[in-house]
N, C-alpha and C positions, 0 to 999 in steps of 0.2 A: 132253236135259238143258240147262237154261239156266244160264249163268254170270252172276255179278253184273257190272253195268256198272262202268267205271272210276270213275264219280262215286260209286257206292255204296261201292266199296273205299276211296276217299279218306275218306269219312264214318266208316267203321268203324275205319280206322287212326287217325284223328284222335281219335276217342272213346277208343280203347284207350290212346293216349299220355297223354291227360288223366287217365284212371283211374289209370295207373301213377304219374304225377307226384303225384297227390293222396295216394298211399299212402306217399310218401317222407317220413321224419321231418323236421320243420322245425327249424331251428337256433334255440335260445333267444337272444334279444338279450343275455342276461346270461352266456352261455357264455364261457369263457376264450378269448382270442384265441390261436389256434394257427397261427403262421406256418410255412409250409413252405419259405420262401425261405432259402437258406443265408446265414449272416452274412457281411458283407463282410470281406476281409482287413484293411482299415483298422480296422474296429470291434474285431476280435479283437486286433489289435496294440496298441490303446489300453488293454486290460485290464491289471491289475497284480496280482501275488500268485503264490505258489508253486503254488496249485491251479488256475490259469487254463487250463492246457493240458488237464487232465482235465475241467474244467468245460465248455470249448468243445466238447470231443468228446462229452460226455454230453448236453449241451443244445444240440445243433447246430440243432434245430428244435423247435417247440412251446413250451409255457409254460416260461419260464426262459431261452429262447434270446435272444440279443442282438437279433435282429430283432423278436421278439414284445414284449419289454420296451419297446423304443423307441416303440411305438405307443400305450402305455397311461399314464394318470395313475399316479403312484406307488402310490396305495392299491390299485388293481387289479393292478398288477405284483406287489406284495407278496402280495396275497390269492391269486393264481393260481400263485405261485412254488412248485415242489415242495419246496424246501429251507427255506421260511419259514412253514410252517403255524402254528407256535406264536407266532411274532412277529406274524403276521397276526391270530391270535385276540386277542392282547393289544391291538393298535391299533384293531381294528374294533368292540370292545365285546362280543365273544363271551366273553372271559375275565371281564370285569367290566362289567356293563351301564352303569355310571356313567362309564366311560372309553371315549370314542369319538373317535379322532383322525383318521379318514379325511378328513373335509372340511377339516380344518386342514392336513393334509399335501398335499392337492390344490390348496390355495389360494395356494401360493407356490412358490419354487424352493429346494430343500434338498439337503444331502448327508446320507445316512442310513447309519449303521453298523448293519446288520441281523444280529443273531445267528442262526445257522442252528439248525435243530431239534436237531441234535446238541449245539450249544452250550447251548441251553436245558436239555436233559436233564442235561447234565453239571454246569451251574452252579447251576441252581435246583432244590432238593429238592421233591418232590411236596407236602409239607406247606406249604412256602413259597408254592408256586403256589396252593394252596387259600386261604392267607391273603390273597394278592393279589386273589383273586376276590371277597372279601367287600366289601360296599358301603363300610365304613369304611376300606378300604385304597385307595380311589380316588385320593387325593392322592399316596400313596406310589407307586402304579403309574404315575400320570401323570408324576411326577418321574423315575422310572426310564426310561420310554420317551423322554421329551424329552431325556434325557442322551445318547441315540443319534442326535439330530437337530441338524444344524448348518445355519444359514441360508445360502443360496446354494449353487450347484452348484460342487463342487470336482473338477476333473479330476485324474487321478493325478499329473500334472506340477505341479499347484498344491496338492497335499495335503502340508502341512508346518507345523511350528510349533505355536502355541497357537491353538485355535479356540474360539469361543463357541457353546455349545449353545443350543437353543431354550429351555431352562429357565434360562439365564443362568449356567451353570457353565462352567469352562474345561476343555478337553479337549486333552491334549498328543499330538502326532503325531511319532513318531521313525521314520526311514527308514534302511534299509541295502540299497541296490539295489532290487529288487522286493519286498522284505520291509518291511512297515509294521506298526508297533506302535502301538496306539491306547490312550491313557490309561494306559499301563503295565499294562493289564489284558487286552488281547485282540490277536490278530494278524489281519491281513487274509488271508482264504483266497483270494478273488478279488474285485477291485473295479474301479470305473470303468464299471459297468453303467448305461447311460443309459436313463431312462424319459422320458416326455413332459415331466416337470417336475422331475426329481430324478436324482441319481447315487447308486447303491447300492454299498456295500462290504460283502460278506459277511464276517462275523468269527466267530472260533472261541470266543468267550466272551460273556457278558452283562456289559455295563458297569455298574458300581455307582456311583451318585452319591456324593460325599463325605459327604452327610448320611445315607446308609444303610449299614448293616453288611453285610459280604460273607459269605454263607453258605459253609460248608465244601464244597468241590467237587472234581471230577475233571476234568482237562483234556479238551476235546473233540477228536476226530480232525479234522484239517484237510482230509481228503479230501472232495470233493463228493459 
């Protein structure tokens, strides 16, 4: 009985390895960044808000984690964040095709007060969401979204007083320890989340510009 020579074995093993590698699924370049690195204690310590302990535990890795957000431009960070799907839909053009703010948000440095999905569901009735999706509501939706955006990155230690929004409105910030009230309309659940070009504060309500009426709502839960 003849056995294969070492050289033949090498060729067979190499071919098998190549075949297995070719069968492995390739990662899409557009797939969300999922960091497996634990967040640094310093990054966690810089967060502010009553929900931060629960947030850091729930999103220790993967989309939403401190490490993953830090590597992404803010539009991608919002798009991939598990708590911001409705806000992402509004700023990306999915809600209203005439309102696409992603390039604008990636073109500078900002502080963004991002309503969680729970906040959107509690604050904005379904009928009002359908109205905002209509082409003739593009200006109203743009004004609404820009009221959540402040020029320049504000770390938690610098977040105070009256801020000017990207839409030219004034937004007041009131603080009591790690509790932050925004525009006398919303509370920060957890904030100080740094992305490549912005700082995000998750809030428990949708901020309404002075020019727009506030719909009847139910307060959202502050839990992540």
